[in-house]
C-alpha positions in Angstrom: 25.0 4.3 -15.7 22.2 3.7 -18.0 21.4 0.3 -16.1 21.5 1.8 -12.6 19.2 4.7 -13.4 16.7 2.0 -14.8 17.1 0.1 -11.8 16.3 3.1 -9.6 13.3 4.1 -11.6 11.8 0.6 -11.8 12.0 0.4 -8.1 10.6 3.7 -7.5 7.7 3.3 -9.9 7.0 -0.3 -8.0 6.8 1.1 -4.6 4.7 4.3 -5.8 2.3 2.2 -7.6 2.2 -0.2 -4.4 1.2 2.9 -1.9 -1.0 4.8 -4.6 -3.4 1.9 -4.9 -7.0 2.7 -4.9 -8.7 2.4 -1.1 -11.8 1.4 -2.3 -12.8 -2.2 -4.1 -16.1 -1.7 -5.1 -18.2 -3.3 -7.9 -19.3 -0.5 -10.1 -22.1 -2.4 -11.9 -23.6 -3.4 -8.5 -23.3 0.3 -6.9 -25.2 1.7 -10.1 -27.8 -0.9 -9.7 -28.5 0.4 -6.1 -27.9 4.0 -6.9 -30.7 3.8 -9.6 -33.0 1.8 -7.4 -32.8 -1.4 -9.5 -32.7 -3.7 -6.5 -34.2 -6.8 -8.2 -31.3 -6.5 -11.0 -29.0 -5.9 -8.0 -30.2 -8.9 -6.2 -29.6 -11.2 -9.2 -25.9 -9.7 -9.5 -25.3 -10.4 -5.8 -26.5 -14.1 -6.4 -24.1 -14.6 -8.8 -21.1 -13.0 -6.9 -22.0 -14.4 -3.4 -21.6 -18.1 -5.2 -17.9 -17.3 -5.9 -16.9 -15.7 -2.7 -15.0 -19.0 -1.8 -12.2 -17.6 -4.1 -12.7 -14.1 -2.9 -10.6 -12.1 -0.4 -11.9 -11.3 2.8 -12.6 -7.6 1.8 -14.7 -9.0 -1.0 -16.4 -11.5 0.9 -17.1 -8.8 3.8 -18.3 -6.1 0.8 -20.7 -8.5 -1.0 -22.5 -9.9 2.2 -23.2 -6.0 3.4 -24.3 -5.2 0.1 -26.4 -8.3 -0.2 -28.0 -7.2 3.2 -28.7 -3.7 2.2 -30.4 -4.8 -1.0 -32.7 -7.3 0.7 -33.5 -4.6 3.4 -34.9 -2.4 0.2 -36.8 -5.4 -1.1 -38.6 -5.7 2.4 -36.7 -9.4 2.8 -35.5 -8.9 6.5 -34.5 -12.3 7.4 -32.1 -12.6 4.3 -31.2 -9.1 5.4 -30.0 -10.1 8.8 -28.5 -13.1 7.6 -25.9 -11.2 5.4 -25.2 -8.5 7.5 -24.3 -11.2 10.4 -22.3 -13.1 7.6 -20.0 -9.9 6.8 -19.7 -9.5 10.6 -18.3 -12.6 11.2 -15.3 -11.5 9.3 -14.9 -7.9 9.9 -11.8 -8.4 12.0 -10.1 -9.4 9.0 -11.1 -6.5 6.7 -8.4 -4.2 5.6 -10.3 -1.4 3.7 -11.9 1.1 5.8 -15.1 1.1 3.2 -16.0 -2.5 3.7 -16.3 -1.8 7.6 -18.5 1.1 7.0 -20.6 -1.0 4.5 -21.1 -3.8 7.2 -21.8 -1.3 10.1 -24.2 0.3 8.0 -26.1 -3.0 7.0 -26.3 -4.6 10.3 -27.5 -1.3 12.0 -30.2 -1.1 9.4 -31.3 -4.7 10.1 -31.5 -4.2 13.7 -33.6 -1.3 13.2 -36.1 -3.3 11.0 -36.5 -5.7 13.7 -37.0 -3.0 16.3 -33.8 -4.0 18.2 -32.8 -0.4 18.8 -30.1 -1.0 21.2 -28.1 -3.5 19.0 -28.7 -0.8 16.2 -27.4 1.9 18.4 -24.0 0.1 19.0 -23.0 -0.3 15.1 -24.8 3.3 14.4 -22.3 4.7 16.8 -19.2 2.9 15.3 -20.2 4.0 12.0 -20.9 7.7 13.1 -17.6 8.2 15.0 -15.9 6.4 12.2 -16.8 8.6 9.2 -18.0 11.9 10.9 -14.8 13.9 10.5 -13.9 12.4 6.8 -15.1 13.5 3.5 -17.1 10.4 2.8 -20.3 12.4 2.5 -22.3 9.1 1.3 -21.4 7.1 4.7 -21.8 10.3 7.0 -25.3 10.4 5.4 -26.2 6.9 6.3 -24.6 7.3 9.7 -27.0 10.4 10.1 -30.2 8.5 8.7 -29.5 5.4 11.1 -29.2 8.4 14.2 -32.6 9.8 13.2 -34.2 6.6 12.7 -32.9 5.6 16.5 -34.1 9.0 17.7 -37.5 8.3 15.9 -37.9 5.3 17.7 -37.3 6.6 20.9 -39.7 9.3 20.3 -36.9 12.1 20.5 -38.3 13.7 17.4 -36.7 16.9 17.7 -33.3 15.3 17.6 -34.4 12.8 14.8 -35.2 15.9 12.7 -31.4 17.5 13.2 -30.0 14.3 11.9 -32.1 13.9 9.0 -31.3 17.6 8.2 -27.6 16.8 8.7 -28.3 13.8 6.2 -29.6 16.1 3.7 -26.6 18.6 3.8 -24.3 15.6 3.1 -26.4 14.4 0.0 -26.0 18.2 -1.1 -22.3 17.7 -0.7 -22.1 14.6 -2.5 -24.4 15.7 -5.0 -26.2 12.2 -5.3 -29.4 13.2 -6.4 -30.8 9.7 -6.0 -30.8 10.2 -2.1 -33.0 13.2 -2.2 -36.4 11.1 -2.3 -35.5 9.2 0.9 -34.1 12.4 2.6 -37.5 14.2 1.7 -39.6 11.4 2.9 -38.0 11.1 6.2 -38.0 15.0 6.8 -41.7 15.0 5.6 -42.3 12.2 8.1 -40.5 13.9 10.9 -42.2 17.2 10.7 -45.5 15.6 10.3 -45.2 13.8 13.5 -44.0 17.0 15.1 -47.5 18.6 14.1 -45.5 20.9 11.5 -48.2 19.7 8.9 -47.8 22.1 5.9 -43.9 21.6 5.8 -44.4 18.0 6.4 -46.4 17.6 3.3 -44.3 19.9 1.3 -41.2 17.7 1.9 -43.5 14.3 1.3 -44.6 15.9 -1.9 -41.2 16.3 -3.1 -40.3 12.9 -2.0 -43.3 11.7 -4.1 -42.4 13.6 -7.0 -38.9 12.0 -7.3 -40.3 8.4 -6.2 -42.5 8.4 -9.3 -40.0 9.5 -11.4 -37.4 6.9 -10.3 -40.2 4.3 -10.3 -39.4 3.5 -6.8 -42.9 2.0 -5.8 -41.9 0.7 -2.6 -41.3 4.0 -1.0 -44.0 5.7 -3.1 -46.4 3.4 -1.2 -45.0 4.4 2.0 -44.9 8.3 1.1 -48.6 8.2 0.4 -49.1 6.3 3.6 -47.3 9.0 5.6 -49.4 11.8 3.6 -52.7 10.0 4.4 -51.5 9.9 8.3 -50.6 13.5 8.2 -54.1 14.7 6.8 -55.8 12.3 9.3 -54.1 14.4 11.8 -55.5 17.3 10.5 -58.9 15.8 10.3 -59.0 15.9 6.6 -60.8 12.6 5.9 -61.3 13.3 2.3 -57.3 13.6 1.4 -56.6 11.1 4.0 -58.8 8.7 1.9 -57.2 9.7 -1.5 -53.7 9.0 -0.3 -54.5 5.8 1.8 -56.2 4.5 -1.4 -53.0 5.5 -3.6 -50.9 4.0 -1.0 -52.7 0.6 -0.8 -53.0 0.6 -4.9 -49.1 1.0 -5.4 -48.6 -1.7 -2.6 -50.8 -4.2 -4.5 -49.0 -3.1 -7.9 -45.8 -4.6 -6.6 -47.4 -7.5 -4.5 -45.7 -6.0 -1.1 -47.7 -8.0 1.6 -46.4 -6.0 4.3 -47.2 -2.6 2.8 -50.7 -4.0 1.8 -51.3 -5.4 5.3 -50.3 -1.9 6.9 -52.7 0.1 4.5 -55.5 -2.3 5.1 -55.1 -2.3 8.9 -54.8 1.8 8.8 -58.1 1.6 7.1 -59.5 -1.1 9.6 -58.7 1.4 12.3 -60.4 4.2 10.8 -63.6 2.6 9.7 -63.9 1.1 13.0 -63.7 4.6 14.8 -65.9 6.0 11.8 -68.8 3.1 12.8 -68.5 1.6 9.6 -68.3 -2.0 11.0 -69.0 -4.1 8.0 -66.4 -2.3 5.9 -64.0 -2.3 8.7 -64.3 -6.0 9.1 -63.7 -6.5 5.3 -60.4 -4.4 5.6 -59.5 -6.6 8.3 -59.9 -9.8 6.5 -57.6 -8.2 3.7 -54.8 -7.2 6.4 -55.0 -10.6 8.1 -54.7 -12.3 4.5 -51.7 -10.1 3.7 -49.9 -10.9 7.1 -49.5 -14.4 6.5 -46.0 -15.5 7.0 -44.8 -11.9 7.4 -43.8 -12.1 11.1 -45.2 -8.6 12.2 -46.6 -9.7 15.6 -47.3 -6.0 16.3 -49.8 -5.5 13.7 -51.1 -8.9 14.1 -52.1 -8.0 17.9 -53.9 -4.7 16.7 -55.8 -6.5 14.1 -56.8 -9.3 16.4 -58.1 -7.0 19.1 -60.4 -4.8 16.5 -61.3 -8.0 14.5 -62.2 -9.7 18.2 -64.5 -6.6 19.1 -66.1 -6.5 15.6 -66.8 -10.1 15.8 -68.6 -9.9 18.8 -70.5 -7.0 17.7 -71.9 -9.1 14.9 -72.6 -12.2 17.3 -69.7 -14.2 15.7 -68.7 -16.2 18.6 -66.6 -18.6 17.1 -64.8 -16.0 15.1 -64.3 -13.9 18.2 -62.8 -16.9 20.0 -60.6 -17.3 17.1 -59.3 -13.9 17.2 -58.8 -14.2 21.0 -56.6 -17.2 20.6 -54.6 -15.6 17.8 -54.2 -12.5 19.8 -53.0 -14.5 22.7 -50.3 -16.6 20.5 -49.0 -13.3 19.0 -48.6 -11.7 22.5 -46.5 -14.9 23.6 -44.7 -14.6 20.3 -44.0 -10.8 20.8 -43.0 -11.7 24.2 -40.6 -14.4 23.2 -39.3 -12.2 20.4 -38.3 -9.4 23.1 -36.7 -11.9 25.4 -34.6 -13.0 22.3 -34.0 -9.4 21.8 -32.8 -9.1 25.1 -30.4 -11.8 25.1 -29.2 -10.7 21.6 -28.6 -7.2 22.9 -26.9 -8.8 25.7 -24.7 -10.9 23.5 -23.9 -7.9 21.2 -22.9 -6.0 24.1 -20.4 -8.8 25.2 -19.3 -9.3 21.6 -18.7 -5.4 21.5 -17.0 -5.4 24.6 -14.5 -8.3 23.8 -13.7 -6.7 20.4 -12.7 -3.6 22.1 -10.5 -5.3 24.0 -9.1 -6.8 20.6 -9.2 -3.5 19.1 -6.9 -1.9 22.3 -4.4 -4.5 21.6 -4.4 -3.7 17.9 -3.7 -0.3 18.7 -0.3 -0.7 19.4 0.2 -2.7 16.0 -1.5 0.3 14.1 1.0 2.7 16.0 3.7 0.5 14.6 1.9 0.5 11.1 1.9 4.3 11.1 5.6 4.2 11.9 6.3 1.6 9.1 4.2 3.8 6.8 6.3 6.9 7.6 9.5 5.2 7.2 8.3 3.9 3.5 7.3 7.4 3.1 10.5 8.5 4.1 12.3 6.0 2.1 10.3 6.6 -1.1 11.1 10.4 -0.6 14.6 9.6 -0.2 14.5 7.4 -3.5 13.1 10.2 -5.2 15.5 12.4 -4.3 18.2 10.0 -5.1 16.5 9.2 -8.5 16.7 12.8 -9.7 20.1 13.4 -8.4 21.5 10.4 -10.4 19.3 11.6 -13.2 21.0 15.2 -12.8 24.7 13.8 -11.9 24.4 11.5 -14.8 23.4 14.1 -17.2 26.0 16.4 -15.7 28.7 13.7 -16.2 27.6 13.0 -19.7 28.2 17.1 -20.4 31.5 16.8 -18.7 32.7 13.7 -20.7 31.5 15.3 -24.2 33.4 18.5 -23.2 36.6 16.4 -22.3 36.0 14.4 -25.2 36.1 17.3 -27.5 39.3 19.1 -25.7 41.0 15.8 -26.3 40.5 15.6 -29.6 41.3 19.3 -30.2 44.5 18.6 -28.3 45.2 15.4 -30.8 44.6 18.0 -33.7 47.2 20.6 -32.4 49.8 17.9 -31.6 49.5 17.0 -35.3 49.9 20.6 -36.4 52.7 20.8 -34.0 54.5 17.9 -35.2 54.3 19.2 -38.9 55.5 22.6 -37.8 58.5 20.9 -36.0 59.4 18.8 -39.0 59.2 21.8 -40.9 61.4 23.9 -38.5 63.8 20.9 -38.3 64.6 20.9 -42.0 65.1 24.7 -41.9 67.2 24.4 -38.9 69.7 22.0 -40.6 70.1 24.5 -43.7 70.8 27.4 -41.1 73.3 25.1 -39.2 75.3 24.4 -42.1 75.8 28.3 -43.0 76.6 28.9 -39.5 79.2 26.2 -39.2 81.1 27.7 -42.1 80.7 31.3 -40.9 81.9 30.6 -37.3 85.2 28.3 -38.3 87.0 31.5 -37.9 85.5 33.0 -34.7 87.8 33.3 -31.5 88.1 31.2 -28.6 86.2 33.7 -26.4 82.9 32.3 -27.6 83.9 28.7 -27.0 82.0 28.6 -23.7 78.6 29.9 -25.5 79.2 27.3 -28.1 79.4 24.4 -25.8 76.1 25.7 -24.1 74.5 25.6 -27.4 75.8 22.4 -28.5 74.8 20.6 -25.5 71.2 21.8 -25.9 71.2 20.9 -29.3 72.6 17.4 -28.7 70.0 16.6 -26.0 67.2 18.1 -28.5 68.6 15.6 -31.2 68.8 12.7 -28.6 64.9 13.3 -27.6 63.7 13.9 -31.3 65.9 10.4 -32.1 64.1 8.9 -28.8 60.4 9.8 -30.1 61.2 9.1 -33.6 62.3 5.8 -32.7 59.4 4.9 -30.4 56.7 5.8 -32.9 58.2 4.5 -36.0 59.2 1.1 -34.5 56.2 1.2 -32.1 58.4 -0.1 -29.2 55.8 1.3 -26.8 53.5 -1.7 -27.9 56.0 -4.2 -26.3 54.4 -4.4 -22.4 58.0 -5.3 -21.2 59.7 -2.0 -22.7 62.2 -0.3 -20.1 64.8 2.4 -20.5 67.6 -0.2 -20.5 66.1 -1.7 -23.8 65.4 2.0 -25.2 68.9 3.3 -24.8 70.5 0.3 -26.7 68.2 0.7 -29.7 68.9 4.6 -29.6 72.4 4.4 -28.9 72.9 6.3 -25.9 72.9 5.7 -21.9 70.4 6.3 -19.3 71.9 9.5 -18.1 71.8 11.3 -21.6 68.3 9.7 -22.3 67.0 11.3 -18.9 68.6 14.7 -19.5 66.8 14.7 -22.9 63.3 13.7 -21.6 64.1 16.2 -18.6 64.8 19.4 -20.8 62.4 18.8 -23.7 59.4 17.4 -22.2 56.9 17.8 -19.2 56.6 14.0 -18.9 59.0 11.2 -17.6 59.9 8.3 -19.7 57.2 6.0 -18.3 54.5 8.9 -19.0 55.8 9.5 -22.6 55.3 5.4 -23.2 51.8 5.4 -21.6 50.8 8.6 -23.6 51.8 6.7 -26.8 49.8 3.9 -25.6 46.8 5.6 -25.0 47.1 7.4 -28.8 47.3 3.9 -30.2 44.5 2.9 -28.0 42.1 5.8 -29.2 43.3 5.0 -32.8 42.4 1.1 -32.5 39.0 2.6 -30.8 38.1 4.7 -33.7 39.2 2.4 -36.7 36.9 -0.3 -35.3 34.0 1.7 -34.7 34.7 3.5 -38.5 34.8 0.3 -40.0 32.0 -1.5 -38.1 34.1 -3.9 -36.4 33.1 -5.7 -33.4 34.8 -3.6 -30.5 35.5 -5.2 -27.0 37.4 -2.5 -24.9 38.8 -5.3 -22.7 40.9 -6.7 -25.4 42.3 -3.2 -26.5 44.8 -3.1 -23.4 47.0 -6.0 -24.9 47.1 -4.4 -28.4 48.4 -1.1 -27.3 51.3 -2.5 -24.8 49.4 -2.6 -21.5 49.9 -5.4 -19.0 46.3 -5.6 -17.7 43.0 -4.3 -18.5 42.8 -2.5 -14.8 46.0 -0.6 -15.6 44.9 0.2 -19.0 41.5 1.8 -17.7 43.5 3.7 -14.9 46.0 5.4 -17.4 43.5 6.0 -20.2 41.1 7.9 -17.5 44.2 9.7 -16.0 45.5 10.7 -19.2 42.2 11.8 -20.9 39.9 12.3 -18.3 37.7 9.9 -19.4 37.3 6.2 -19.6 37.8 4.0 -22.9 33.9 3.1 -22.9 33.1 6.9 -22.8 35.6 7.8 -25.3 34.0 5.1 -27.8 30.6 6.3 -27.1 31.2 10.2 -27.7 33.3 9.1 -31.1 30.3 6.9 -32.1 28.2 9.8 -31.7 30.1 11.8 -33.9 29.7 8.9 -36.6 26.2 8.9 -36.4 
């Protein structure tokens, strides 16, 4: 019974462990780096991880590539960000964890946003948004709303953008991830500024700047100062615009971020040109052009080329003006080529999405089947749990019953010993009484002969039964497996008829029942003696020692006679010894 319970317990634990596994497979160290804006450390950590993805599972491969894309985005390395997000996307159909799918959709959508491919970004943002919208995964709900906000912002739907950014802030509050507040405040501040809610915009941007300074997120801080400069510019506050633009440029230079430096100096170029400070504007333009080298920002280069061409002409620098005109033409062609590639990329993305949708529709049937299997598995586990506890209950109940039966059996054996002692005592008294009565009754008349005959008959059967039992026990005839009535009547000196009468009148058992009872009594003695003397006990050998032909008949008779098996009797007796 113990073995059965252990088996069911092991099976149950194994199944529960299998189905109780964590759904997320995250790299806690990497997540900590990202959460604390330590993107350079995250980059080094990812480099080591990506070198070992050859032995990784599909989920691990996708996870690390998606995370690499996000880290490179935050570091401003767009080409690498796009490369890793597409790497993750290649194996996305093999993903088994929802979290790695969310990470991939997030990274590819951000990459497309940064490249200005809004239609492609919208496709993956929509997938992420619909997948997490009704879940309690507040972190991914936040990213989905930020992406929706970015796409709305790029399409100049600023009111919609504001609503999505406000939802993102709600998710941050629910998730209580304080490191996200600076980005959420920045997005809200930028959008309020565009909507001419200048003071509200400045309030949010000031909060964002305070948190960015505290966390030493200088890239974000440079953007925040730049947005504050734009806000003041829109209000016509040149003094504050200059202060915050200089702050933005100083932070960008301190971290060597060429793109942010180019954007800041280009902004100053435009401002100085409008104010008529041509000399200063020309110098700012030169700085911006130097920062833009190898940065692939054709929009900004076209803007700079246009202003620098005008300034060069005003300064009568014909060759310089021609240089900026040629540069403008090249960048315009480059931008057109990029737009062409962008359209091809978006068509390709839509085609791949349609193709994947067909695959997904086919997989829905497999998902339904999988859910059914999960339900069946859950039902099996539930049944196993019920069976497990039922077995424990039955086992404990049976142990209690066995113990009670054993106690009663021991009490019965004790009572039989007492009764036998009393019978022997009474038998001796009876012999004395009979001797006196014989003398007294020798002179009685013949009218009492019938009663005497009846008494004599009962007494004779009693004597025969006593002789029968005494002979069996003293000579241990019951140990002979071949023992039958013919052998007994010869030894006792009677016949089968008289033996049958004596057994019928003085016992509630038949001949076979008495023999088996004596054999079981002997079996119990053997078991008790071996356990008491710490001898090796093999229950299978006991049947031969107590007169049974086979082990099966011994077990069956023992259980029928005592109510418990020989093994159970041995266990209970052993407990008493302990």
